DRENNULUM-194447 format. One record per residue (C-alpha): residue in three letters; x, y, z. Coordinates in steps of 0.25 Angstrom, whole numbers, padded with zeros to 4 digits, always signed. Example, Ala and Ser with C-alpha at 12.3 -4.5 7.8 and 13.67 -1.06 7.14 Angstrom:
REM residues 2
ALA+0049-0018+0031 SER+0055-0004+0029 
***
This chain:
REM residues 124
MET+0439+0353+0272 ALA+0453+0356+0277 ALA+0459+0347+0288 PHE+0454+0350+0302 PRO+0454+0361+0307 GLY+0455+0368+0293 SER+0452+0383+0295 TRP+0443+0381+0307 ARG+0448+0387+0320 PRO+0442+0388+0334 LYS+0437+0401+0338 GLN+0444+0406+0351 ASP+0432+0416+0355 ASN+0419+0408+0352 GLY+0417+0403+0366 VAL+0419+0388+0363 ALA+0432+0382+0368 LEU+0442+0380+0357 PHE+0443+0365+0360 GLU+0428+0364+0359 GLN+0428+0371+0345 ILE+0439+0362+0340 LYS+0431+0350+0345 LEU+0418+0355+0339 ARG+0425+0357+0326 VAL+0430+0343+0325 VAL+0416+0337+0329 ASP+0410+0346+0318 LEU+0420+0342+0307 ALA+0419+0327+0311 ASP+0404+0327+0311 GLY+0404+0334+0298 GLY+0413+0324+0292 SER+0425+0335+0289 LEU+0433+0327+0299 PRO+0431+0313+0295 ALA+0433+0301+0304 GLY+0448+0297+0305 GLN+0452+0312+0302 ARG+0464+0315+0310 LEU+0463+0328+0317 PRO+0476+0337+0319 ALA+0485+0335+0331 VAL+0481+0343+0343 ARG+0493+0352+0343 ALA+0492+0354+0328 LEU+0477+0358+0329 ALA+0480+0367+0340 MET+0490+0375+0333 GLU+0481+0375+0320 LEU+0469+0380+0329 ASP+0478+0389+0337 VAL+0473+0383+0350 ALA+0480+0376+0362 PRO+0483+0361+0360 HIS+0475+0357+0372 THR+0463+0364+0365 VAL+0464+0354+0353 ALA+0467+0343+0363 ARG+0454+0345+0371 ALA+0446+0346+0358 TYR+0452+0333+0353 LYS+0450+0326+0367 GLU+0435+0330+0367 LEU+0433+0326+0353 GLU+0439+0312+0357 ALA+0430+0311+0369 ALA+0418+0314+0359 ALA+0423+0303+0350 VAL+0425+0313+0338 VAL+0440+0310+0337 GLU+0450+0300+0342 THR+0465+0302+0346 ARG+0473+0291+0341 GLY+0487+0295+0346 ARG+0497+0297+0336 HIS+0486+0296+0325 GLY+0480+0308+0330 THR+0465+0312+0333 VAL+0455+0307+0322 VAL+0440+0310+0320 LEU+0432+0298+0324 PRO+0419+0293+0316 ARG+0407+0301+0319 ASP+0397+0289+0317 GLY+0386+0288+0328 ARG+0392+0297+0338 GLN+0386+0309+0331 GLN+0372+0303+0330 GLN+0372+0300+0345 LEU+0376+0314+0348 GLN+0365+0320+0339 GLU+0354+0311+0346 ALA+0359+0315+0360 ALA+0358+0330+0355 ALA+0344+0328+0349 ALA+0340+0321+0362 PHE+0345+0332+0371 ALA+0339+0343+0362 GLU+0326+0336+0362 ALA+0326+0335+0378 ALA+0331+0350+0379 ARG+0320+0355+0370 GLY+0310+0346+0377 GLY+0314+0352+0390 GLY+0312+0366+0385 LEU+0327+0370+0384 SER+0332+0380+0375 LEU+0343+0377+0365 LYS+0352+0386+0373 ASP+0348+0379+0386 ALA+0350+0365+0380 VAL+0364+0369+0375 ARG+0367+0374+0389 LEU+0363+0361+0395 PHE+0371+0353+0384 THR+0383+0361+0386 ALA+0383+0359+0401 ALA+0381+0344+0400 TYR+0392+0343+0389 GLU+0402+0351+0397 GLU+0399+0344+0410 ARG+0403+0331+0404 GLY+0415+0336+0396 
***
């Protein structure tokens, strides 16, 4: 694979905030192993220019990735991908528990997603 972001670009008109698209792309690549632990991500301004978005958009994505323990900013050494070890397993278990509770409570997938989204945004 080419260096991040490669040919990928966020879509301006898909209804998902640009910072969220960037964040989700990094998470997907890190989870899939295409962005291995220790991989340095482009600087905020460089990535913003490459993706044709505002620097604060990339900065917010990086900030949220850091809060989620996906990346770590190391000052002059840049932003690097962290190991994905047990964190992913914990999140999968929590997601499975939520899905089971939602299904047991008679919720549709759409309603369960709506509940999750509201809770996620409330705490974000």
